[in-house]
C-alpha positions as a LaTeX table, in Angstrom:
\begin{tabular}{lrrr}
\hline
Residue & $x$ (\AA) & $y$ (\AA) & $z$ (\AA) \\
\hline
Met1 & $-3.77$ & $-13.79$ & 23.61 \\
Ala2 & $-0.02$ & $-13.28$ & 23.28 \\
Arg3 & 1.31 & $-10.59$ & 20.98 \\
Arg4 & 2.99 & $-11.79$ & 17.82 \\
Ala5 & 6.77 & $-11.35$ & 17.68 \\
Arg6 & 8.02 & $-8.52$ & 15.46 \\
Thr7 & 9.55 & $-9.77$ & 12.22 \\
Arg8 & 11.36 & $-8.38$ & 9.20 \\
Ile9 & 8.07 & $-7.97$ & 7.32 \\
Asp10 & 6.84 & $-5.63$ & 10.10 \\
Asp11 & 9.89 & $-3.41$ & 9.63 \\
Leu12 & 9.41 & $-3.48$ & 5.87 \\
Leu13 & 5.72 & $-2.55$ & 6.08 \\
Asp14 & 6.46 & 0.24 & 8.57 \\
Ala15 & 9.11 & 1.64 & 6.19 \\
Trp16 & 6.57 & 1.41 & 3.35 \\
Ala17 & 3.97 & 3.33 & 5.38 \\
Leu18 & 6.51 & 6.04 & 6.25 \\
Trp19 & 7.58 & 6.24 & 2.61 \\
Leu20 & 3.97 & 6.76 & 1.53 \\
Glu21 & 3.41 & 9.35 & 4.25 \\
Gln22 & 6.30 & 11.34 & 2.80 \\
Gly23 & 4.50 & 11.53 & $-0.54$ \\
Asn24 & 6.34 & 8.83 & $-2.47$ \\
His25 & 3.85 & 6.74 & $-4.41$ \\
His26 & 5.13 & 6.34 & $-7.93$ \\
Ala27 & 5.26 & 2.56 & $-8.24$ \\
Ala28 & 3.12 & 2.56 & $-11.37$ \\
Pro29 & 4.34 & 4.03 & $-14.67$ \\
Arg30 & 3.11 & 7.55 & $-15.36$ \\
Ser31 & 0.09 & 7.97 & $-17.59$ \\
Val32 & 0.10 & 9.94 & $-20.82$ \\
Leu33 & $-1.92$ & 12.66 & $-19.08$ \\
Ala34 & 0.67 & 12.89 & $-16.28$ \\
Lys35 & 3.45 & 13.20 & $-18.84$ \\
Trp36 & 1.48 & 15.86 & $-20.71$ \\
Met37 & 0.87 & 17.86 & $-17.52$ \\
Glu38 & 4.51 & 17.56 & $-16.47$ \\
Gly39 & 5.61 & 18.80 & $-19.91$ \\
Lys40 & 3.22 & 21.77 & $-19.69$ \\
Gly41 & 1.23 & 20.75 & $-22.75$ \\
Gln42 & 3.95 & 18.81 & $-24.54$ \\
Ile43 & 4.68 & 15.13 & $-24.22$ \\
Leu44 & 8.33 & 14.91 & $-23.42$ \\
Pro45 & 10.23 & 11.63 & $-23.50$ \\
Ser46 & 11.37 & 10.38 & $-20.14$ \\
Ala47 & 15.04 & 10.62 & $-19.24$ \\
Gly48 & 15.77 & 6.97 & $-19.95$ \\
Gly49 & 13.51 & 6.71 & $-22.97$ \\
Ala50 & 11.03 & 4.49 & $-21.09$ \\
Asp51 & 9.17 & 4.45 & $-17.81$ \\
Val52 & 9.86 & 0.78 & $-17.21$ \\
Val53 & 12.88 & 0.01 & $-15.05$ \\
Cys54 & 13.92 & $-3.34$ & $-13.70$ \\
Ala55 & 12.52 & $-4.13$ & $-10.25$ \\
Ala56 & 16.01 & $-4.24$ & $-8.70$ \\
Ala57 & 16.35 & $-0.49$ & $-9.32$ \\
Phe58 & 13.27 & 0.34 & $-7.24$ \\
Pro59 & 13.58 & 0.98 & $-3.53$ \\
Ile60 & 12.09 & $-1.81$ & $-1.46$ \\
Glu61 & 9.18 & 0.46 & $-0.49$ \\
Glu62 & 8.17 & 0.79 & $-4.15$ \\
Gln63 & 8.27 & $-2.98$ & $-4.47$ \\
Val64 & 5.95 & $-3.24$ & $-1.45$ \\
Glu65 & 3.57 & $-0.67$ & $-2.95$ \\
Ala66 & 3.55 & $-2.57$ & $-6.24$ \\
Ala67 & 2.79 & $-5.79$ & $-4.33$ \\
Val68 & $-0.08$ & $-4.12$ & $-2.45$ \\
Leu69 & $-1.49$ & $-2.77$ & $-5.72$ \\
Ala70 & $-1.32$ & $-6.28$ & $-7.18$ \\
Ile71 & $-3.05$ & $-7.67$ & $-4.09$ \\
Ala72 & $-5.77$ & $-5.03$ & $-4.48$ \\
Leu73 & $-6.57$ & $-6.37$ & $-7.95$ \\
Asp74 & $-7.42$ & $-9.80$ & $-6.52$ \\
Glu75 & $-8.50$ & $-9.01$ & $-2.95$ \\
Thr76 & $-9.37$ & $-5.35$ & $-2.36$ \\
Leu77 & $-10.36$ & $-5.99$ & 1.25 \\
Ala78 & $-6.93$ & $-7.47$ & 2.08 \\
Ala79 & $-5.15$ & $-4.46$ & 0.57 \\
Asp80 & $-7.44$ & $-2.08$ & 2.48 \\
Val81 & $-6.80$ & $-3.95$ & 5.73 \\
Leu82 & $-3.05$ & $-3.72$ & 5.17 \\
Arg83 & $-3.24$ & 0.02 & 4.47 \\
Leu84 & $-5.36$ & 0.64 & 7.57 \\
Glu85 & $-3.22$ & $-1.55$ & 9.84 \\
Tyr86 & 0.01 & 0.21 & 8.87 \\
Asn87 & $-1.61$ & 3.66 & 8.36 \\
Ala88 & $-0.39$ & 3.72 & 4.77 \\
Ala89 & $-2.54$ & 5.87 & 2.47 \\
His90 & $-5.53$ & 5.18 & 4.72 \\
Ala91 & $-7.35$ & 8.32 & 3.55 \\
Gly92 & $-7.92$ & 6.68 & 0.16 \\
Val93 & $-9.41$ & 3.63 & 1.86 \\
Cys94 & $-11.78$ & 5.82 & 3.89 \\
Gln95 & $-12.81$ & 7.76 & 0.81 \\
Arg96 & $-13.36$ & 4.63 & $-1.29$ \\
Arg97 & $-15.35$ & 2.96 & 1.48 \\
Gly98 & $-17.43$ & 6.09 & 2.13 \\
Ala99 & $-16.20$ & 6.43 & 5.70 \\
Arg100 & $-15.35$ & 9.72 & 7.26 \\
Pro101 & $-11.67$ & 10.26 & 8.08 \\
Tyr102 & $-10.45$ & 9.05 & 11.44 \\
Asn103 & $-7.35$ & 9.29 & 13.59 \\
Pro104 & $-5.35$ & 6.18 & 12.64 \\
His105 & $-3.05$ & 6.39 & 15.64 \\
Arg106 & $-5.90$ & 6.08 & 18.15 \\
Thr107 & $-7.81$ & 3.31 & 16.43 \\
Asp108 & $-7.58$ & $-0.37$ & 17.34 \\
Gln109 & $-8.24$ & $-3.36$ & 15.09 \\
Ala110 & $-11.87$ & $-3.61$ & 16.17 \\
Ala111 & $-12.58$ & $-0.03$ & 15.07 \\
Lys112 & $-10.72$ & $-0.57$ & 11.79 \\
Ala113 & $-12.74$ & $-3.74$ & 11.17 \\
Ala114 & $-15.94$ & $-1.81$ & 11.83 \\
Leu115 & $-14.82$ & 0.87 & 9.39 \\
Leu116 & $-14.47$ & $-1.85$ & 6.73 \\
Asn117 & $-17.76$ & $-3.44$ & 7.84 \\
Val118 & $-16.16$ & $-6.84$ & 8.61 \\
Ser119 & $-15.63$ & $-8.84$ & 11.78 \\
Val120 & $-12.36$ & $-8.63$ & 13.72 \\
Arg121 & $-11.70$ & $-12.25$ & 12.82 \\
Thr122 & $-12.05$ & $-11.47$ & 9.09 \\
Tyr123 & $-9.89$ & $-8.36$ & 9.52 \\
Arg124 & $-7.12$ & $-10.39$ & 11.15 \\
Ser125 & $-7.28$ & $-13.21$ & 8.62 \\
Arg126 & $-7.09$ & $-10.77$ & 5.67 \\
Leu127 & $-4.20$ & $-8.98$ & 7.40 \\
Ala128 & $-2.29$ & $-12.24$ & 7.85 \\
Trp129 & $-2.95$ & $-13.22$ & 4.24 \\
Ala130 & $-1.87$ & $-9.80$ & 2.90 \\
Arg131 & 1.30 & $-9.81$ & 5.02 \\
Gly132 & 2.13 & $-13.26$ & 3.67 \\
Glu133 & 1.52 & $-12.12$ & 0.09 \\
Val134 & 3.78 & $-9.10$ & 0.48 \\
Glu135 & 6.44 & $-11.31$ & 1.99 \\
Arg136 & 6.09 & $-13.79$ & $-0.85$ \\
Arg137 & 6.17 & $-11.13$ & $-3.57$ \\
Val138 & 8.91 & $-8.89$ & $-2.13$ \\
Val139 & 11.03 & $-10.54$ & 0.54 \\
Ala140 & 11.21 & $-14.04$ & $-0.93$ \\
Arg141 & 12.42 & $-12.78$ & $-4.31$ \\
\hline
\end{tabular}
């Protein structure tokens, strides 16, 4: 089977995974508890008066993370497959699925499918669907 050609969505998802690895995952607005903890017991207003900012102000990686979170609401398996395939916050997937941590850089699609308890065919179809959804929600805007 021939390898699929690398596309813009691959570069975008790789940048998203790197962005998450660096500790940047603030796509969702902060909760009241987070604001309280940040204010050391006081709820301080945010700098702009609100936590909601237009999507154009977010880096593209935050838009991808928001798209993946939206995908997870409808199809958790597809979001988990995407996170495992691109090694993006995969520890949360392992914890949620009750799997012990693994080395993501030495794991092929068959092992990742086994970790999710699905066939390789299902893994690949969910991956293709999730990549298409991210492209539709982020790139095609």
